Rosetta silent file (secondary structure, phi, psi, omega in degrees, C-alpha in Angstrom):
SEQUENCE: MTSNRADRPTSASHRLVLGAAAVTTGLMAGTFFVFSCAVMPALGRSDDRTFIEVMQNINDVIENPVFFAGFFGALVLTAVAAWQHRRSPGPRGWIVAALAVYVVAFLLTSGVNVPLNNALADAGDPAHIAGPAAVRDRFEDAWNLWNTVRAVLCTTALALLLRAPYAGARPAVQEPAYVASAAGSRASR
SCORE:     score description
SCORE:     0.000 S_00000001
   1 L     0.000  144.765  175.367  -17.276   -5.933  -20.238 S_00000001
   2 E  -111.001  172.057  175.968  -18.520   -6.605  -16.731 S_00000001
   3 E  -135.469  145.456  174.308  -20.252   -4.361  -14.488 S_00000001
   4 E   -83.163  -37.069  175.673  -20.103   -3.178  -10.947 S_00000001
   5 E  -131.438  154.371  179.366  -23.398   -1.417  -11.275 S_00000001
   6 L   -50.895  -39.741 -177.182  -25.941   -1.952  -13.976 S_00000001
   7 L   -96.156   -0.677  178.097  -25.241    1.423  -15.357 S_00000001
   8 E  -124.448   83.898  177.457  -21.461    1.589  -15.048 S_00000001
   9 E   -58.078  142.971 -179.950  -19.636   -0.905  -17.079 S_00000001
  10 E  -115.400  122.190 -178.022  -16.099   -1.818  -16.058 S_00000001
  11 L   -80.464  164.681  174.650  -13.620   -2.504  -18.828 S_00000001
  12 H   -65.658  -28.997  179.858  -10.788   -5.032  -18.587 S_00000001
  13 H   -71.373  -31.958  178.814   -8.204   -2.250  -18.681 S_00000001
  14 H   -72.207  -33.909 -179.366   -9.982   -0.613  -15.648 S_00000001
  15 H   -73.329  -36.616  175.881   -9.844   -3.948  -13.750 S_00000001
  16 H   -60.747  -51.048 -179.660   -6.267   -4.418  -14.791 S_00000001
  17 H   -66.686  -39.433  173.194   -5.076   -1.015  -13.543 S_00000001
  18 H   -67.605  -34.242  171.214   -6.993   -1.391  -10.325 S_00000001
  19 H   -63.376  -42.343  175.980   -5.511   -4.758   -9.727 S_00000001
  20 H   -62.537  -36.228  174.099   -2.030   -3.390  -10.489 S_00000001
  21 H   -57.218  -50.800  179.842   -2.647   -0.609   -8.035 S_00000001
  22 H   -60.807  -46.556  174.359   -3.570   -3.144   -5.443 S_00000001
  23 H   -58.543  -51.596  178.232   -0.471   -5.212   -6.101 S_00000001
  24 H   -58.291  -42.131  177.920    1.938   -2.419   -5.994 S_00000001
  25 H   -65.135  -40.756  175.227    0.325   -0.941   -2.885 S_00000001
  26 H   -59.756  -37.331 -177.375    0.440   -4.401   -1.286 S_00000001
  27 H   -68.170  -34.902 -178.127    4.106   -4.764   -2.134 S_00000001
  28 H   -75.741  -36.925  174.954    4.818   -1.433   -0.444 S_00000001
  29 H   -52.672  -45.872 -179.484    2.681   -2.330    2.640 S_00000001
  30 H   -66.290  -39.598  179.669    4.674   -5.589    2.825 S_00000001
  31 H   -62.176  -47.637 -178.887    8.105   -3.856    2.530 S_00000001
  32 H   -72.061  -32.910 -178.238    7.336   -1.452    5.412 S_00000001
  33 H   -62.670  -49.264  175.933    5.607   -4.212    7.444 S_00000001
  34 H   -58.741  -38.918  172.290    8.759   -6.389    7.184 S_00000001
  35 H   -61.352  -44.443 -176.968   10.935   -3.570    8.413 S_00000001
  36 H   -61.033  -44.952 -168.274    8.556   -3.052   11.327 S_00000001
  37 H  -105.706   -4.438 -178.116    8.315   -6.520   12.456 S_00000001
  38 H  -135.958  -57.073 -172.770   11.619   -8.144   11.423 S_00000001
  39 H   -66.230  -51.921  176.995   14.413   -5.973   10.052 S_00000001
  40 H   -66.504  -41.712  178.764   14.413   -3.264   12.643 S_00000001
  41 H   -63.643  -39.139  172.971   13.910   -5.400   15.595 S_00000001
  42 H   -64.627  -40.301  179.843   16.852   -7.612   14.437 S_00000001
  43 H   -75.057  -27.555  176.630   19.049   -4.594   13.844 S_00000001
  44 H   -59.303  -24.187  178.274   18.009   -3.207   17.244 S_00000001
  45 L   -71.515  -17.507 -168.588   20.052   -6.151   18.757 S_00000001
  46 L   -84.133  152.533  167.817   23.173   -4.794   16.980 S_00000001
  47 L   -62.974  173.381 -170.795   25.735   -2.460   18.336 S_00000001
  48 H   -69.383  -42.788  175.440   25.703    1.060   17.291 S_00000001
  49 H   -61.667  -43.744  178.482   28.327    0.870   14.591 S_00000001
  50 H   -66.413  -42.807 -177.576   26.801   -2.263   13.044 S_00000001
  51 H   -57.967  -51.383  179.822   23.337   -0.799   13.218 S_00000001
  52 H   -55.788  -54.973 -172.586   24.544    2.387   11.386 S_00000001
  53 H   -56.341  -47.388 -177.742   26.505    0.425    8.854 S_00000001
  54 H   -68.319  -39.275  175.239   23.696   -1.924    7.905 S_00000001
  55 H   -64.828  -36.317  177.482   21.073    0.838    7.631 S_00000001
  56 H   -65.023  -37.284  176.505   23.360    2.866    5.423 S_00000001
  57 H   -65.353  -43.791  169.786   23.717   -0.199    3.271 S_00000001
  58 H   -54.349  -57.583 -177.305   19.939   -0.836    3.193 S_00000001
  59 H   -55.907  -31.758  176.879   19.285    2.763    2.327 S_00000001
  60 H   -68.661  -53.718 -170.546   21.809    2.592   -0.416 S_00000001
  61 H   -75.471  -27.324 -174.089   20.663   -0.638   -2.050 S_00000001
  62 L   -68.218  -19.953  178.094   16.819   -0.018   -1.626 S_00000001
  63 L   -87.135   89.975 -175.268   17.077    2.765   -4.230 S_00000001
  64 L  -146.864  161.135 -171.309   16.743    0.597   -7.149 S_00000001
  65 H   -58.557  -33.468 -175.632   14.250    0.223  -10.134 S_00000001
  66 H   -66.977  -49.546 -178.970   12.338   -2.608   -8.503 S_00000001
  67 H   -61.306  -49.958 -177.486   11.643   -0.629   -5.305 S_00000001
  68 H   -60.142  -35.637  176.271   10.796    2.553   -7.248 S_00000001
  69 H   -63.257  -38.065  174.547    8.389    0.695   -9.483 S_00000001
  70 H   -71.119  -44.285  178.459    6.434   -0.325   -6.515 S_00000001
  71 H   -55.300  -53.597 -176.704    6.737    3.032   -4.687 S_00000001
  72 H   -83.886  -39.609 -176.804    5.858    5.274   -7.545 S_00000001
  73 H   -59.891  -36.452 -178.597    3.702    2.597   -9.331 S_00000001
  74 H   -65.734  -36.070 -177.487    1.238    2.371   -6.402 S_00000001
  75 H   -71.525  -50.504 -177.941    0.820    6.221   -6.465 S_00000001
  76 H   -64.600  -48.097 -178.458    0.437    6.411  -10.323 S_00000001
  77 H   -60.600  -38.096 -179.092   -1.611    3.304  -10.710 S_00000001
  78 H   -71.971  -41.009  171.691   -3.975    4.236   -8.002 S_00000001
  79 H   -54.390  -46.039 -177.558   -4.325    7.773   -9.507 S_00000001
  80 H   -71.872  -35.813  179.518   -5.053    6.314  -12.895 S_00000001
  81 H   -69.564  -34.290 -178.550   -7.637    3.902  -11.357 S_00000001
  82 H   -65.559  -41.069 -177.128   -9.218    6.783   -9.552 S_00000001
  83 H   -73.567  -41.583 -178.163   -9.482    8.700  -12.877 S_00000001
  84 H   -64.168  -28.831 -174.861  -10.722    5.596  -14.848 S_00000001
  85 L  -101.820   11.400  179.383  -13.550    5.122  -12.242 S_00000001
  86 L   -48.202  -27.586 -179.522  -14.515    8.803  -11.959 S_00000001
  87 L   -95.991   -2.346 -175.775  -17.985    7.991  -13.377 S_00000001
  88 L  -106.880   94.047 -170.028  -18.444    4.900  -11.196 S_00000001
  89 H   -61.862  -29.679  177.446  -19.899    6.225   -7.884 S_00000001
  90 H   -65.747  -67.128 -175.092  -19.390    2.903   -6.007 S_00000001
  91 H   -68.000  -33.413 -177.806  -15.748    2.198   -6.532 S_00000001
  92 H   -41.276  -55.722 -173.081  -14.702    5.826   -7.015 S_00000001
  93 H   -62.840  -33.845  177.445  -14.883    6.780   -3.366 S_00000001
  94 H   -68.770  -42.314 -174.053  -12.914    3.728   -2.212 S_00000001
  95 H   -71.250  -45.963  177.501  -10.268    4.307   -4.813 S_00000001
  96 H   -63.002  -42.506  179.957   -9.966    8.118   -4.061 S_00000001
  97 H   -67.713  -37.426  171.294   -9.707    7.283   -0.304 S_00000001
  98 H   -64.118  -36.674  174.031   -6.947    4.803   -1.047 S_00000001
  99 H   -66.859  -37.020  176.363   -5.103    7.344   -3.074 S_00000001
 100 H   -65.049  -42.449 -179.878   -5.421    9.900   -0.266 S_00000001
 101 H   -70.789  -37.546  178.862   -4.118    7.521    2.284 S_00000001
 102 H   -66.876  -36.619  177.581   -1.343    6.326    0.061 S_00000001
 103 H   -59.423  -40.994  177.177   -0.371    9.984   -0.652 S_00000001
 104 H   -63.518  -46.084  177.878    0.133   10.430    3.068 S_00000001
 105 H   -63.808  -34.708 -179.922    2.429    7.423    3.282 S_00000001
 106 H   -67.382  -44.190  175.809    4.330    8.620    0.162 S_00000001
 107 H   -59.458  -42.358 -177.309    4.673   12.068    1.731 S_00000001
 108 H   -69.136  -33.586  174.738    5.845   10.638    5.068 S_00000001
 109 H   -64.701  -51.711 -179.052    8.475    8.604    3.263 S_00000001
 110 H   -62.186  -38.805 -175.312    9.667   11.568    1.255 S_00000001
 111 H   -97.975   -6.274  176.617    9.457   14.042    4.122 S_00000001
 112 H  -129.207  -64.184 -177.247   10.533   12.046    7.092 S_00000001
 113 H   -56.942  -52.603  176.265   12.102    8.624    6.419 S_00000001
 114 H   -49.724  -53.053  179.201   14.222    9.803    3.519 S_00000001
 115 H   -60.107  -36.704  176.238   15.629   12.805    5.294 S_00000001
 116 H   -64.641  -40.623  178.902   16.445   10.495    8.358 S_00000001
 117 H   -65.357  -39.859  176.471   18.196    8.124    5.853 S_00000001
 118 H   -65.108  -39.521  177.531   20.115   10.971    4.374 S_00000001
 119 H   -63.891  -38.378 -178.884   21.227   12.310    7.770 S_00000001
 120 H   -71.598  -38.546  167.955   22.419    8.820    8.702 S_00000001
 121 H   -56.950  -37.974  177.905   24.383    8.667    5.344 S_00000001
 122 H   -67.260  -22.546  177.902   25.848   12.043    6.132 S_00000001
 123 L   -68.482  -20.532  171.545   27.265   10.783    9.386 S_00000001
 124 L    99.414 -172.029  179.761   29.958    8.977    7.361 S_00000001
 125 L   -61.041  121.472 -178.022   31.774    5.748    7.755 S_00000001
 126 H   -52.519  -32.689 -176.468   30.588    4.032   11.023 S_00000001
 127 H   -63.201  -24.689 -166.055   34.216    3.054   11.803 S_00000001
 128 H  -114.198    1.819 -178.601   35.171    6.777   11.992 S_00000001
 129 L   -76.955  126.972 -178.890   32.021    8.207   13.692 S_00000001
 130 L   -65.491  -41.800  177.093   33.073    9.724   17.067 S_00000001
 131 L  -127.176   85.737 -179.208   29.692    9.204   18.742 S_00000001
 132 H   -70.103  -29.086  174.898   27.746    6.404   17.021 S_00000001
 133 H   -59.837  -39.304 -179.792   25.266    6.172   19.894 S_00000001
 134 H   -69.201  -38.352  178.682   24.172    9.664   19.309 S_00000001
 135 H   -65.175  -38.520  179.492   23.843    9.234   15.577 S_00000001
 136 H   -67.092  -43.368 -176.110   21.731    6.033   16.200 S_00000001
 137 H   -66.384  -27.429  177.453   19.547    7.787   18.735 S_00000001
 138 H   -71.504  -20.397 -171.743   18.729   10.563   16.400 S_00000001
 139 H   -99.708  -57.951 -153.401   17.667    8.017   13.725 S_00000001
 140 H   -63.684  -51.044 -174.305   16.297    4.793   15.139 S_00000001
 141 H   -67.350  -41.700  175.204   13.280    5.698   17.208 S_00000001
 142 H   -64.081  -48.212 -175.782   11.884    8.317   14.831 S_00000001
 143 H   -62.786  -34.001  174.224   12.499    6.157   11.807 S_00000001
 144 H   -65.889  -49.289  179.442   10.815    3.161   13.438 S_00000001
 145 H   -57.570  -49.196 -175.570    7.763    5.153   14.468 S_00000001
 146 H   -74.095  -27.594  172.120    7.232    6.706   11.005 S_00000001
 147 H   -62.253  -43.953 -176.459    7.923    3.435    9.282 S_00000001
 148 H   -69.091  -40.655  172.385    5.180    1.695   11.323 S_00000001
 149 H   -53.250  -55.760 -174.894    2.801    4.648   10.357 S_00000001
 150 H   -64.212  -30.757  172.262    3.487    4.279    6.719 S_00000001
 151 H   -59.917  -49.357 -179.606    3.087    0.494    7.011 S_00000001
 152 H   -62.509  -44.901  179.725   -0.367    0.977    8.571 S_00000001
 153 H   -57.028  -48.638 -177.507   -1.252    3.591    5.946 S_00000001
 154 H   -67.624  -35.028  175.281   -0.193    1.409    2.993 S_00000001
 155 H   -67.425  -36.252  174.286   -2.174   -1.536    4.472 S_00000001
 156 H   -66.560  -45.197 -176.042   -5.232    0.637    4.823 S_00000001
 157 H   -60.454  -44.662 -179.828   -4.806    1.970    1.195 S_00000001
 158 H   -60.235  -45.633  173.403   -4.606   -1.746    0.027 S_00000001
 159 H   -53.151  -50.689 -178.011   -7.762   -2.653    1.976 S_00000001
 160 H   -57.568  -46.519 -178.884   -9.632    0.263    0.337 S_00000001
 161 H   -59.460  -40.788 -176.771   -8.374   -0.748   -3.138 S_00000001
 162 H   -73.794  -25.945  179.004   -9.564   -4.447   -2.489 S_00000001
 163 H   -76.161  -35.568 -168.587  -13.017   -3.099   -1.365 S_00000001
 164 H   -53.217  -40.872 -179.846  -13.505   -0.927   -4.357 S_00000001
 165 H   -66.921  -16.089  176.727  -14.677   -3.542   -6.904 S_00000001
 166 H   -88.013  -13.209  171.302  -17.369   -4.492   -4.552 S_00000001
 167 L   -56.174  121.609  172.088  -18.741   -1.085   -4.055 S_00000001
 168 L    80.193   -2.470  177.774  -22.097   -0.440   -5.498 S_00000001
 169 L   -75.346  130.442 -173.513  -22.271   -4.056   -6.682 S_00000001
 170 L   -93.974  120.629 -179.545  -25.829   -5.328   -6.469 S_00000001
 171 L   -57.028  139.982  177.043  -26.059   -8.795   -4.827 S_00000001
 172 L   -62.892  129.758  178.761  -27.451  -11.513   -6.968 S_00000001
 173 L  -100.159  126.169  177.079  -31.108  -12.235   -6.053 S_00000001
 174 L   -99.202  137.093  178.809  -31.946  -15.868   -6.407 S_00000001
 175 L   -74.469  143.592  178.511  -35.433  -16.831   -7.119 S_00000001
 176 L   -63.287  149.425 -171.307  -36.942  -19.392   -4.683 S_00000001
 177 H   -57.775  -33.625 -172.996  -36.891  -22.880   -6.183 S_00000001
 178 H   -82.157  -14.391  176.706  -40.649  -23.084   -6.568 S_00000001
 179 H   -84.494  -33.749 -177.063  -40.778  -19.827   -8.691 S_00000001
 180 H   -78.579  -23.120 -177.083  -37.874  -21.103  -10.915 S_00000001
 181 L   -68.047  135.272 -175.883  -39.395  -24.582  -11.400 S_00000001
 182 L   -80.316  -22.088  177.742  -41.012  -24.947  -14.847 S_00000001
 183 L   -80.098  -38.388 -174.573  -43.620  -27.328  -13.331 S_00000001
 184 L    67.213 -179.158  175.504  -44.602  -25.035  -10.432 S_00000001
 185 L   -97.205  160.482 -175.632  -47.004  -26.245   -7.900 S_00000001
 186 L   -67.995  -20.624 -179.513  -50.493  -27.350   -8.847 S_00000001
 187 L   -72.101  -25.792  177.943  -51.914  -24.632   -6.712 S_00000001
 188 L   -86.695   -8.158 -178.617  -50.260  -21.950   -8.878 S_00000001
 189 L   -86.534    0.000    0.000  -51.561  -23.172  -12.120 S_00000001
């Protein structure tokens, strides 16, 4: 066992869960970040029908076990880490804050981005949509805005999780060389 604080030992399982929470949260932050800085700007250059078709395809294929492992894993693992550190006053606050921030990102995804994805899917085959520009207009700006917000939230949650192990840790105090020396100075003998 190692310790963040002299009175609060941290087991290997606690460190493992906290590390896994950070990894899954980082994966989600990276996923949303890539959409904000690369995928959506690239799709923004596409015509309306291509934009709709590609986003429908992305929204379809992203619903897979790997994505869900990260998306739900970040939530569950951070909650477990918060519970495991409930008696560790230093890390606990950082982990609980990370959990709260990630919950907001989770709720935004579930309450805003997913409904936008569903509305885009309900528009039907892009080749047969009468007004693809209107469908895109109802989707693109709102989705991009809230995706950027959730990218920032997940990145913030990651930063909080990465800070947690250092909360309450006491810095090592090094003795000056003359105190640690076995010989010492003649004046101190």
